[in-house]
C-alpha positions, 0 to 999 in steps of 0.5 A: 500500500502506497503512502497516498493510499494510507493518507486516504484511510480513516483512523478507524480503518487504520485501527482495524487494519492494525488489529487484523495484522496483529492477529495474523502475526499471532497466528503465524507465531503459533504456526512457527512454534508448532513447527519448531516443537515438531522439529525438536521432537525425538525419542527422548521427549515424545512417543517417537521410536528411537529409530526415527532419531537423526544421528548425532555424534554422542557427547561424552559425559566422562569426566577425567580423573586421576584414577588408573584404568581398569579395576580399582584397589579392593575391587572384587573381580568376577573372572571366568567360572568353570561350570563343567567337569573337565573332560580331559586332564593333562599333567604337565611335568618337567622331564629334564632339569634345566640346569644339569639336564638330569632326567626327572621322569620318575622324580615325584612332582608337586602341582603348583598351578592350574589352567583351563581351556574351554572349546567346542567340537563340531561333529555331524552324525549320520545314522543309517537305518537298514530295514530287514525282512524275515520269513517265518519258518512256520507260516511263511509270513513275511515280517519287516521290522518297522522304522522308528516313529520319527523316521518318516522319509528316505532322507531327513534331518534330525532334531539338532538340525531342526533346532538350529534352523529354528534358533538361528532364524527366529531367535538370532534373527539370521536370514534364511540365506545366511542360516543355510550358509552357516549350516553348510559351511560349519556342519557340511549339511546339504540343506536348502533355504526351503527346508529351513523354512519348512522346519520353522513352519513345522515347529510353529504348528507343533507348539499350539499346546504350549501357546495355549498354556502361555495364553491361559497363564497370562489371562489369569495373572494378576498384572500383565503388560500390553503393547503393539508395534507396526510391521510390514507384511505382504507390503501392507501395514500390520500390527504385532500385539504382545501380552506378557508378565515376568514369566511368559510372553505371548505375541500375535500379528493382525491387520488392525492395531485397535480392538480387533487386533487386541481381541485376536491376541485374546489375553484381554478378553478374559483378563481380570487383573491390572493391564499396563499399557501406554494409554492407547484408547482401545485398551480402555474398552476392556472394563472388566480389568483395572488399568495402569499407565506407562509413566515413562511415556508420560515423562518423555512427553513432559520433557518435550513440553518443558523443552518446547514451551518452557511451561513450569507445570511439566517440570513439576509433574515430572519431578513428582512422578520421579519422587514417588517412584523413588519412595515406592522403590525404597518401601519395596526394598524394605519388603513393604507392599504399600505406601502410608495413606498420608503419603498417597494423599500427599501425592494426590494433592500435589498431582491435582495442584499441578494439573490445575496449574497446567489447565490455567496455562492451557485453557480451551479456546472457544470455537476451536475444536482441535486441542493442542498437544500440551492440552491433550497431555493435560487432559490425559493426566486429568482423566486417568489420574487413578491409572497414572498413580496406581503404582503408588498404592499397588506395588504389584503395578510397575512404574513403566511398561518397559517389560512389554517393550522389551518383549516386542523389541526382537520383532523390530530386530527381525524387521531390520534384518529382513525388511518385512514378512513376505507372507502372513503365515510367516509373520504368524509363525515368527510370533508363535516361535517368539512367544516360546523363546521369550517365555523360555528366557524368562523361565531361565531355561536353555532355548536350544535344549527347550526347542530340541525337547519340544521337537522330540516331544519330551517337554510337555510344559514350559511354565514352572508355576502356571496359573490355574 
């Protein structure tokens, strides 16, 4: 607008134009702030996964000291332990005197030191079964000795090869191609990738009774953790759902992230305990159980609010949650099962005061339906106060949902290696086998020997103390 045009405008028109410009500036400032907040998000201050973080050179937090490197004085060492009886003992005795060269072969000696060498011996066993036929001398009937029940073809692989196929592809997350090369190079076994796939599929179908045992246990447990993560299957988005506790892990895959996928997992359908999750809304549709939220997720989002907006209430709430987590840990260490009533009341009072402070800073805007992320977080604290604070009076409830996140992490590693699952059947088989592996690890058993025992039919149950 030129100077002449400005002179023609009245005072009232100039004021209205100024107000309009101020409103436009405020709107642009809000958009800039929103874009900056989005740019500053990472896995430390939001719900974004660590894989989405941009790589930055890590800053070392090590402070130089005058101490020497290595173990310090009076440090109790933890060296390699001998857990097996030696298969062979070799006595090293001097045969000749190093000074006068006298023969010491028959001279008595004293043991002064001992050293051990731990090694493995790789050996492939091939067993040949010759079936014989005998004619009965009385009735001339032709009699053939039957093959063992597990010998079903002219040439087949034994339990050891099948176990390694399952272990490498579904526990170590090695690709089928590399698994084939490992078995061929180390064991000289002429095996194909198709056979390795068949081994995994066969094992996944034989473990149905064990999966039912795990599912029944989790349905009847007191506290269970639930989570879900995305996976590419046949070029489409699918979701891997997990249900777990300290003794067992159960994974399933479904096209739906919400209630349909959770129902397909099945654990929550009959669950009556406390369900720990990250506040994904479909979980709250299961009203026959109690709920507890992952406070670590909340701490990350509170950090994001503090960094991007500088609002004090976020810092106060984070400090409050950490403070009472410390209290709970201290009481647990002394063998107690709950905080004093006055301590819980103090927690609730401070919690309500901080939420009120945040609501005053972030009021709802009349005429604007969409809430800001900060307001959404505040509403979550307001609506789910019981679920957020449940860890403070029920010591069975963990502070975080980290257990479920750890149980589902192997799936992400598998996807990193393979990129995707080529078929729904392959994804389901992986989840079934991962459920067995995760449970065996929690039971502190050998994964190799357990899988081998399941294949051989010698392990009827996985859980030491299954829930009835």
